[in-house]
C-alpha positions in Angstrom: 108.4 -25.9 208.2 110.4 -25.2 205.0 113.2 -27.7 204.1 116.5 -26.4 202.7 117.7 -28.6 199.6 120.8 -27.7 197.8 121.2 -30.7 195.2 118.6 -32.1 192.8 118.8 -34.1 189.5 116.1 -33.4 186.9 115.4 -34.4 183.3 114.4 -32.0 180.7 112.8 -32.7 177.4 112.3 -29.9 174.8 109.2 -30.1 172.5 109.3 -31.9 169.3 108.8 -29.8 165.9 105.7 -30.2 164.2 105.5 -32.1 160.9 105.3 -30.3 157.6 101.9 -30.7 155.8 101.2 -32.4 152.4 98.5 -30.2 150.7 97.4 -29.1 147.2 95.4 -26.1 146.3 92.9 -26.2 143.4 94.1 -24.0 140.6 93.1 -24.2 137.0 96.1 -25.4 134.8 98.4 -26.1 137.9 99.3 -29.8 138.3 97.4 -31.1 141.2 96.3 -27.8 141.9 99.7 -26.8 143.3 101.5 -27.6 146.5 100.5 -25.4 149.5 101.6 -27.5 152.5 102.8 -25.3 155.4 105.7 -26.0 157.8 105.4 -27.3 161.2 105.7 -25.1 164.3 109.0 -25.3 166.3 108.9 -27.2 169.4 109.1 -25.4 172.9 112.5 -25.0 174.5 113.0 -25.7 178.4 114.6 -22.5 179.8 115.9 -22.1 183.3 114.8 -18.7 184.9 116.6 -17.2 188.0 114.1 -16.1 190.4 115.6 -14.2 193.5 112.6 -15.2 195.6 113.5 -18.7 195.6 115.9 -20.1 198.3 116.1 -23.9 197.7 115.7 -26.7 195.2 113.1 -28.4 197.0 110.5 -28.4 194.3 112.8 -30.4 192.0 112.9 -33.2 194.4 109.0 -33.3 194.1 109.1 -33.0 190.3 112.3 -34.3 188.5 110.9 -34.4 184.9 110.1 -31.4 182.7 108.8 -31.6 179.1 108.1 -28.5 176.9 105.1 -28.2 174.5 105.5 -29.6 171.0 105.0 -27.5 167.8 101.7 -28.3 165.8 101.9 -29.7 162.3 101.6 -27.4 159.3 98.3 -26.9 157.3 97.2 -26.4 153.8 97.3 -22.7 152.2 100.7 -22.5 153.4 100.0 -22.0 157.0 102.7 -22.7 159.4 101.8 -24.8 162.5 101.7 -23.0 166.1 105.1 -23.0 167.8 105.2 -25.0 171.1 105.4 -22.8 174.2 108.6 -22.5 175.8 108.6 -24.1 179.4 110.3 -21.8 181.9 111.7 -23.4 185.0 112.5 -21.1 187.9 115.8 -21.7 190.0 117.2 -19.6 193.0 120.3 -17.5 192.4 123.5 -19.4 192.9 122.3 -22.5 191.1 125.2 -24.3 189.3 124.0 -26.5 186.4 126.1 -29.6 185.5 125.7 -32.6 183.1 124.4 -35.2 185.5 126.4 -38.0 183.4 129.7 -36.3 182.9 129.6 -33.8 185.7 130.9 -31.0 183.3 129.6 -27.6 184.4 127.2 -25.9 181.8 125.7 -22.9 183.5 126.3 -20.8 186.6 123.1 -18.8 187.2 123.9 -16.0 189.7 122.1 -13.1 188.3 118.3 -12.3 188.9 116.0 -12.9 186.1 118.7 -14.2 183.7 117.8 -17.2 181.6 119.6 -20.1 180.1 118.3 -22.7 177.5 118.6 -26.1 179.0 117.2 -28.0 175.8 116.4 -26.4 172.5 113.1 -27.2 170.8 113.0 -29.1 167.7 112.7 -27.4 164.3 109.4 -27.5 162.4 109.4 -29.9 159.3 109.1 -28.3 155.9 105.7 -28.7 154.2 105.6 -30.0 150.4 105.3 -26.5 149.0 108.9 -25.9 150.0 109.9 -29.0 147.7 108.3 -27.8 144.6 110.7 -27.1 141.7 110.5 -26.5 138.0 110.9 -30.1 137.2 108.8 -31.5 140.5 105.8 -29.5 140.4 103.6 -31.6 142.6 105.7 -33.2 145.7 103.7 -35.6 147.5 106.0 -35.6 150.6 106.9 -33.3 153.6 109.5 -33.3 156.2 108.9 -34.5 159.7 109.5 -32.3 162.7 112.8 -32.6 164.5 113.0 -34.2 168.0 113.7 -31.6 170.9 116.7 -31.7 172.8 116.8 -33.6 176.1 119.2 -33.4 179.0 119.8 -35.1 182.5 120.9 -32.1 184.7 122.3 -32.0 188.1 121.5 -28.7 190.0 123.8 -27.6 192.9 122.8 -24.6 194.8 125.8 -22.3 196.3 124.3 -19.6 198.4 125.3 -16.0 197.5 125.9 -13.8 200.6 128.2 -10.8 201.4 129.5 -12.3 204.7 129.6 -15.9 205.7 129.6 -16.6 209.4 131.9 -19.7 210.0 132.3 -21.4 213.2 132.2 -24.6 215.2 128.8 -26.0 216.3 127.3 -24.0 219.0 129.7 -20.9 218.4 126.6 -18.7 218.5 126.2 -18.2 214.5 122.3 -18.5 214.5 121.8 -16.4 217.5 124.1 -13.7 216.0 122.3 -13.8 212.8 119.1 -13.5 214.3 120.2 -10.4 216.4 121.7 -8.7 213.3 119.0 -9.4 210.9 115.3 -10.5 210.7 116.2 -14.0 210.0 114.6 -16.7 212.4 117.0 -19.6 212.3 116.2 -22.4 214.9 118.6 -22.2 217.8 119.2 -24.4 220.8 122.0 -25.8 223.1 123.0 -28.9 221.2 125.6 -29.7 218.7 124.8 -29.0 214.8 121.9 -26.6 215.8 122.0 -25.3 212.3 121.4 -28.1 209.8 121.1 -25.9 206.8 122.3 -22.5 205.8 120.3 -19.4 206.7 120.4 -15.9 205.1 119.4 -12.6 206.5 119.5 -9.0 205.7 121.2 -6.5 208.0 120.5 -2.9 207.4 123.3 -0.5 208.5 121.7 2.6 207.3 119.4 3.8 204.4 122.0 3.3 201.7 123.9 0.2 203.2 122.7 -3.3 203.5 124.5 -6.6 203.9 123.4 -10.2 203.3 124.6 -12.5 206.0 124.8 -16.2 205.9 124.7 -18.4 209.0 126.6 -21.6 207.7 126.4 -25.0 209.4 129.0 -25.7 211.9 132.5 -26.9 210.7 134.3 -29.6 212.5 137.7 -31.1 212.1 137.7 -33.3 209.0 134.8 -31.5 207.2 136.7 -31.4 204.0 136.8 -35.0 203.9 133.0 -35.3 204.3 133.0 -35.6 208.2 130.0 -34.1 209.8 128.2 -31.9 207.4 131.4 -31.9 205.4 130.9 -30.8 201.8 127.3 -29.8 202.5 128.5 -26.9 204.4 131.8 -25.9 202.4 130.3 -25.4 199.2 128.2 -22.6 200.4 131.4 -20.6 201.6 132.6 -20.3 197.9 130.2 -17.8 197.1 130.7 -15.4 200.0 132.5 -12.1 199.5 134.2 -12.0 203.2 134.1 -14.3 206.0 133.7 -13.9 209.8 135.5 -16.5 212.0 133.2 -16.8 215.1 135.0 -18.2 218.1 133.1 -19.1 221.3 134.7 -17.3 224.2 136.2 -19.4 227.1 134.6 -22.8 225.9 137.7 -24.1 224.1 141.2 -22.8 222.9 140.2 -20.0 220.5 143.7 -20.3 218.8 143.2 -24.0 218.1 139.7 -23.5 216.9 140.7 -20.8 214.4 143.5 -23.2 213.1 140.9 -25.8 212.5 138.6 -23.4 210.7 141.3 -22.2 208.3 142.6 -25.6 207.8 139.2 -27.0 206.7 138.7 -24.0 204.5 141.9 -24.3 202.9 141.9 -28.2 202.4 138.4 -27.6 200.7 139.7 -24.7 198.3 142.8 -22.8 199.0 141.3 -19.7 197.6 138.9 -19.4 200.4 141.8 -18.3 202.7 142.3 -15.3 200.3 138.8 -13.9 201.1 138.7 -10.8 203.5 138.2 -12.1 206.9 137.5 -10.9 210.5 138.1 -12.9 213.8 135.1 -12.4 216.2 135.0 -13.6 219.7 131.4 -14.5 220.7 129.6 -14.8 224.2 131.6 -12.2 226.2 128.8 -12.1 228.5 129.6 -15.4 229.9 133.2 -14.6 231.0 134.6 -11.8 233.1 135.8 -8.7 231.1 139.5 -9.2 232.0 139.2 -12.7 230.6 137.7 -11.5 227.5 140.4 -8.8 227.0 143.2 -11.5 227.6 141.8 -13.9 224.9 141.3 -11.0 222.5 144.9 -9.7 223.0 146.5 -13.2 222.6 144.6 -13.7 219.2 145.3 -10.1 218.2 149.1 -10.7 218.6 149.0 -13.3 215.9 146.3 -12.4 213.5 145.7 -8.7 213.8 142.3 -7.0 214.5 140.0 -9.1 216.8 136.4 -8.2 217.7 134.6 -9.1 221.0 130.9 -9.3 220.9 127.8 -10.5 222.8 124.7 -11.4 220.8 122.7 -11.5 224.1 123.7 -7.8 225.3 124.4 -6.4 222.0 128.0 -5.3 222.8 130.2 -4.8 219.8 127.4 -5.6 217.3 127.3 -2.2 215.7 131.3 -2.3 215.3 131.1 -5.8 213.9 128.5 -4.7 211.0 130.7 -1.7 210.3 133.7 -4.0 209.9 131.7 -6.4 207.7 130.9 -3.6 205.4 134.6 -2.5 205.2 135.4 -6.2 204.3 132.8 -6.4 201.5 134.1 -3.0 200.2 137.7 -4.6 200.1 136.3 -7.7 198.1 135.0 -5.4 195.5 138.4 -3.5 195.4 136.6 -0.5 196.8 
């Protein structure tokens, strides 16, 4: 079973630069044969690389320390030591990097295969050949290599999705995601079925695809850490559009929508500016006239409202089309 991990703290240590070399060649009429000590190699840097195939930060929980290779010392005959190899660490798209001490943001890694240097390798030391002058023809010293940079980093993953599905526990988010995509989230008739976000790809046609995120259930007080709290809300920030999924008939849909919007706004007011769609789920569990009544009541105050059933498939094609329109709106299209 895979485990979703969206926070980790790691330490990175770049390689030390190689020491410069003290060496003299043998050459007639040249004091001490002449200096020919080469420079040390550069230490390897620690580089973060965005790998779109990764989905969690789990590996960093298992391995919290990373060290790059040091450079080799210089040699005689003006030979430079070999550089240390850079250490590339792969992270999933959406990884926010912060200084673990101050909390200051350092990098926001969202684009696939982009890189960010977390710690610079140390500079190689100069050999004695570099210190020779007309008055100092036989220097007997060289420069040591510089230490590589080191950092303690906090990694925080915020999922990148086109559409985030938001709702109370048991609103049917996981079932909907499974029906629209090939994702296989665990579902069941108990609170907080989804304990971690799930992503799925919905294919509308040959040219249109949407990444959907089934996000853990919100409850009242989530912005203050209640329930899954901030463990959920950070993932809403990266979605381009939102679907407010309300369970038909179980509770007052107007009140549930107010709770969801309130929690999002309390976490970050700009979340309420995202293009959004209200969807009533589980229409197969209530009579058609009841579904129509609830939809009309919501539509009077909130505009367009869709009614769907993940079990029968009713309304799902229209839902995907509306989601596509929302994402286009977010692009300004």
